[in-house]
C-alpha positions as a printed NumPy array, in Angstrom:
array([[-12.813,   4.146, -40.392],
       [-14.845,   7.362, -39.995],
       [-16.19 ,   7.798, -36.472],
       [-17.232,  11.556, -36.272],
       [-17.933,  14.526, -38.397],
       [-14.325,  15.78 , -38.135],
       [-13.294,  12.5  , -39.955],
       [-16.013,  12.89 , -42.538],
       [-14.885,  16.402, -43.337],
       [-11.291,  15.371, -43.582],
       [-12.062,  12.31 , -45.697],
       [-13.948,  14.448, -48.166],
       [-11.146,  16.998, -48.156],
       [ -8.697,  14.251, -49.246],
       [-10.996,  13.098, -52.079],
       [-12.987,  10.25 , -50.473],
       [-16.329,   9.511, -52.039],
       [-17.701,   7.078, -49.499],
       [-16.988,   6.42 , -45.83 ],
       [-16.824,   3.231, -43.662],
       [-18.189,   3.69 , -40.224],
       [-17.986,   1.205, -37.493],
       [-21.153,   1.131, -35.503],
       [-22.399,  -0.397, -32.262],
       [-25.869,  -0.453, -30.428],
       [-26.473,   1.05 , -27.06 ],
       [-29.967,   1.4  , -25.431],
       [-29.986,   4.988, -26.342],
       [-29.605,   4.095, -29.952],
       [-26.706,   3.576, -32.57 ],
       [-23.165,   5.253, -32.295],
       [-20.022,   5.271, -34.363],
       [-17.769,   3.082, -32.393],
       [-14.797,   1.026, -33.352],
       [-13.44 ,  -1.216, -30.468],
       [-16.471,  -1.299, -28.369],
       [-14.521,  -0.858, -25.239],
       [-15.897,   2.604, -24.357],
       [-12.494,   4.218, -25.638],
       [-13.48 ,   4.83 , -29.349],
       [-16.905,   6.526, -29.331],
       [-17.566,   8.85 , -32.134],
       [-20.744,  10.742, -33.017],
       [-24.152,   9.205, -32.825],
       [-25.461,   7.732, -36.096],
       [-28.242,  10.374, -36.246],
       [-25.635,  13.045, -36.201],
       [-23.355,  11.283, -38.605],
       [-26.217,  10.573, -41.06 ],
       [-27.413,  14.176, -40.955],
       [-23.835,  15.393, -41.809],
       [-23.421,  12.767, -44.657],
       [-26.828,  13.585, -46.224],
       [-25.509,  17.235, -46.525],
       [-22.465,  15.831, -48.562],
       [-24.646,  13.75 , -50.884],
       [-23.142,  15.184, -54.069],
       [-19.825,  13.915, -53.082],
       [-20.581,  10.671, -50.961],
       [-21.923,   7.78 , -52.986],
       [-22.52 ,   5.386, -50.044],
       [-21.79 ,   4.777, -46.456],
       [-20.465,   1.355, -45.307],
       [-21.859,   0.439, -41.792],
       [-19.564,  -2.132, -40.114],
       [-21.693,  -3.652, -37.403],
       [-19.771,  -4.457, -34.229],
       [-21.406,  -6.656, -31.602],
       [-20.545,  -7.691, -28.107],
       [-19.064, -11.099, -29.229],
       [-16.263,  -9.221, -31.011],
       [-14.76 ,  -8.228, -27.537],
       [-14.243, -10.325, -24.579],
       [-12.849,  -9.657, -21.159],
       [-13.177,  -7.006, -18.389],
       [-11.979,  -4.171, -20.897],
       [-15.164,  -4.505, -22.927],
       [-17.965,  -1.973, -22.681],
       [-20.87 ,  -3.846, -21.14 ],
       [-23.174,  -1.234, -22.447],
       [-22.902,  -2.361, -25.928],
       [-25.917,  -4.396, -26.888],
       [-26.55 ,  -7.261, -29.301],
       [-29.03 ,  -5.792, -31.88 ],
       [-30.186,  -9.454, -32.397],
       [-31.738,  -9.34 , -28.861],
       [-33.289,  -5.935, -29.116],
       [-37.055,  -5.685, -29.896],
       [-38.004,  -3.9  , -33.146],
       [-39.321,  -0.958, -31.432],
       [-36.226,  -0.396, -29.179],
       [-33.501,   2.13 , -30.466],
       [-30.877,  -0.632, -30.441],
       [-32.667,  -2.752, -32.967],
       [-31.758,  -3.316, -36.688],
       [-35.226,  -1.949, -37.52 ],
       [-34.445,   1.269, -35.737],
       [-30.981,   1.409, -37.586],
       [-32.749,   0.92 , -40.933],
       [-35.421,   3.455, -40.263],
       [-32.777,   6.043, -39.256],
       [-30.931,   5.467, -42.483],
       [-34.172,   5.656, -44.435],
       [-35.03 ,   9.   , -42.678],
       [-31.789,  10.739, -43.55 ],
       [-29.78 ,   9.005, -46.11 ],
       [-32.284,   7.536, -48.574],
       [-33.998,  10.819, -49.335],
       [-30.619,  12.315, -50.015],
       [-29.818,   9.457, -52.416],
       [-26.865,   8.134, -50.346],
       [-26.734,   4.404, -50.561],
       [-26.048,   2.1  , -47.513],
       [-23.849,  -1.068, -47.301],
       [-24.437,  -3.196, -44.311],
       [-21.091,  -5.035, -43.449],
       [-21.134,  -8.364, -41.415],
       [-17.594,  -9.343, -40.454],
       [-16.355, -11.997, -37.964],
       [-17.403, -15.34 , -36.654],
       [-21.037, -15.685, -35.989],
       [-21.946, -12.545, -37.727],
       [-24.065, -14.154, -40.446],
       [-25.738, -16.557, -37.856],
       [-27.273, -13.688, -36.046],
       [-30.934, -12.581, -35.955],
       [-29.57 ,  -9.04 , -36.94 ],
       [-28.201, -10.465, -40.334],
       [-31.247, -12.681, -40.938],
       [-33.562,  -9.498, -40.562],
       [-31.304,  -7.344, -42.898],
       [-30.974, -10.066, -45.536],
       [-34.773, -10.478, -45.555],
       [-35.701,  -6.74 , -45.573],
       [-33.288,  -4.814, -47.817],
       [-34.735,  -1.74 , -49.207],
       [-33.871,   0.131, -52.503],
       [-30.41 ,   1.605, -52.323],
       [-29.156,  -0.976, -49.674],
       [-26.756,  -3.743, -50.071],
       [-25.067,  -6.419, -47.88 ],
       [-21.256,  -6.945, -47.741],
       [-19.606, -10.113, -46.671],
       [-15.877, -10.718, -45.988],
       [-13.699, -13.538, -47.277],
       [-12.747, -15.393, -50.367],
       [-15.42 , -15.451, -52.909],
       [-16.444, -19.155, -52.764],
       [-17.059, -19.013, -49.213],
       [-18.969, -15.652, -49.603],
       [-21.162, -16.968, -52.272],
       [-21.865, -20.09 , -50.036],
       [-22.994, -17.803, -47.204],
       [-25.283, -15.929, -49.494],
       [-26.702, -19.101, -50.896],
       [-27.289, -20.764, -47.481],
       [-28.035, -17.868, -45.185],
       [-28.728, -14.802, -47.367],
       [-31.039, -15.933, -49.993],
       [-33.041, -12.709, -49.488],
       [-30.088, -10.794, -50.933],
       [-30.357, -10.295, -54.72 ],
       [-27.13 , -10.719, -56.737],
       [-27.52 ,  -6.875, -57.461],
       [-27.358,  -6.303, -53.663],
       [-24.402,  -8.651, -52.896],
       [-21.149,  -7.101, -52.188],
       [-17.837,  -8.862, -50.935],
       [-14.5  ,  -7.539, -49.485],
       [-11.252,  -9.178, -48.896],
       [ -8.197,  -7.658, -47.148],
       [ -5.998,  -7.118, -44.049],
       [ -5.25 ,  -4.262, -41.996],
       [ -1.691,  -4.41 , -42.961],
       [ -1.997,  -4.843, -46.661],
       [  1.589,  -5.701, -47.353],
       [  1.241,  -8.93 , -45.32 ],
       [  0.072, -11.725, -47.518],
       [ -0.728,  -9.43 , -50.555],
       [  0.807, -11.669, -53.113],
       [  1.534, -11.102, -56.792],
       [ -2.009, -11.311, -58.033],
       [ -1.236, -14.59 , -59.83 ],
       [ -1.726, -17.147, -57.174],
       [ -4.928, -19.347, -57.335],
       [ -6.396, -17.719, -54.071],
       [ -5.898, -16.911, -50.488],
       [ -3.497, -14.085, -51.133],
       [ -5.19 , -10.754, -50.873],
       [ -4.779,  -9.634, -54.489],
       [ -5.703, -12.952, -55.889],
       [ -8.731, -13.267, -53.618],
       [ -9.923,  -9.989, -54.894],
       [ -9.315, -10.917, -58.392],
       [-11.348, -14.042, -58.006],
       [-14.08 , -11.802, -56.613],
       [-13.97 ,  -9.576, -59.717],
       [-14.48 , -12.774, -61.892],
       [-17.515, -13.563, -59.939],
       [-18.711, -10.078, -60.52 ],
       [-18.323, -10.351, -64.188],
       [-20.563, -13.46 , -64.044],
       [-23.233, -11.465, -62.111],
       [-22.676, -13.323, -58.735],
       [-21.833, -10.193, -56.883],
       [-22.315,  -6.585, -57.497],
       [-19.241,  -5.03 , -56.132],
       [-15.705,  -6.027, -54.817],
       [-13.76 ,  -3.918, -52.302],
       [-10.334,  -4.255, -50.853],
       [ -8.773,  -3.064, -47.678],
       [ -6.764,  -1.293, -46.044],
       [ -4.199,   0.807, -48.076],
       [ -1.968,   3.123, -45.997],
       [  0.905,   5.316, -46.794],
       [  3.47 ,   3.462, -48.857],
       [  1.   ,   1.076, -50.371],
       [  0.821,   2.881, -53.899],
       [  2.015,  -0.239, -55.87 ],
       [ -0.487,  -2.42 , -54.081],
       [ -3.31 ,   0.122, -54.774],
       [ -2.255,  -0.167, -58.477],
       [ -2.453,  -3.885, -58.417],
       [ -5.743,  -3.928, -56.833],
       [ -7.217,  -1.52 , -59.352],
       [ -5.338,  -2.803, -62.45 ],
       [ -4.888,  -6.42 , -61.747],
       [ -7.497,  -7.558, -59.303],
       [-10.066,  -5.125, -60.741],
       [-11.709,  -4.056, -57.645],
       [-14.4  ,  -1.481, -57.44 ],
       [-12.98 ,   0.42 , -54.523],
       [-10.419,   0.45 , -51.587],
       [-10.704,   1.26 , -47.916],
       [ -7.754,   3.43 , -47.158],
       [ -6.485,   5.257, -44.075],
       [ -4.984,   4.103, -40.761],
       [ -4.995,   0.523, -39.87 ],
       [ -6.811,   0.729, -36.364],
       [ -7.253,   4.497, -35.76 ],
       [-10.196,   6.695, -36.598],
       [ -9.885,   8.891, -39.603],
       [ -8.438,  12.46 , -39.361],
       [ -6.343,  14.863, -41.427],
       [ -2.689,  13.696, -41.357],
       [  0.015,  13.663, -43.831],
       [ -0.276,   9.781, -43.862],
       [ -4.137,   9.691, -44.431],
       [ -3.734,  12.389, -47.023],
       [ -0.977,  10.541, -48.958],
       [ -2.852,   7.318, -48.771],
       [ -5.818,   9.07 , -50.45 ],
       [ -3.722,  10.39 , -52.983],
       [ -2.331,   6.989, -54.125],
       [ -5.917,   6.024, -55.028],
       [ -7.157,   9.379, -56.622],
       [ -4.031,   9.973, -58.669],
       [ -4.052,   6.472, -59.994],
       [ -7.719,   6.738, -61.02 ],
       [ -7.112,   9.989, -62.766],
       [ -4.387,   8.46 , -64.85 ],
       [ -6.69 ,   5.535, -65.859],
       [ -8.556,   5.747, -69.261],
       [-11.544,   3.643, -67.921],
       [-12.085,   4.651, -64.342],
       [-13.323,   7.761, -62.53 ],
       [-14.128,   8.751, -58.958],
       [-17.666,   8.033, -58.407],
       [-19.973,  10.748, -56.872],
       [-23.293,  10.891, -55.347],
       [-24.934,  10.744, -58.672],
       [-23.674,   7.23 , -59.215],
       [-25.591,   4.118, -58.115],
       [-23.273,   1.447, -56.925],
       [-26.227,  -0.98 , -56.465]])
């Protein structure tokens, strides 16, 4: 996860061509924020979007992972985090304001946006309902899970999302747990991604992404690319914001080196259109 300009700079230096940003809504607007406990604030999204727009030749898209209050319970949670579903369209904490912010800075720069909805209740929210019915050019929606369940959600709750704007992801913060051998029917990470790729070939989804590769996951990276046929991989640290470190640099290298060896793959740039 990239939460600040330092992380953006370091990720690009390591070879990243897109960034995943955890975000949360406050009355003052949208911020990069991971655990919504008041301890993981990053830069404001306006600051982040301005910085990303300047890197539009290298960054193909930004994956916005929406964090909402129901993802954190107990006294340790930050009570200032707001549910965008309950914010009026004109308020800075609303989904409309988030989309306008993206359209102001990223769309003119040609940087695509991916709205990620993860966790229980995420697709039952007014926030999801708004986005699925108001997607703009260059925007897409990402749902997490096994492909049959993902497609069912798109069918029942996300009919406004065209197949060309449908994305799915599947993975685990500790990739080695439950990864499998890519030959199972499903459930295991690699097999679940492989099934997603088959749905992509049939035109049901546009892209399939796996997560999260870390240092030491080189063989699993190769399996996701060569056996599961994913379009991309989230890499870095499991639960820590991205920054320059030997571990994050080597995790990036696992991906970039494998892609360079491939005869039919290349690292996308800002000139490519993922959706």
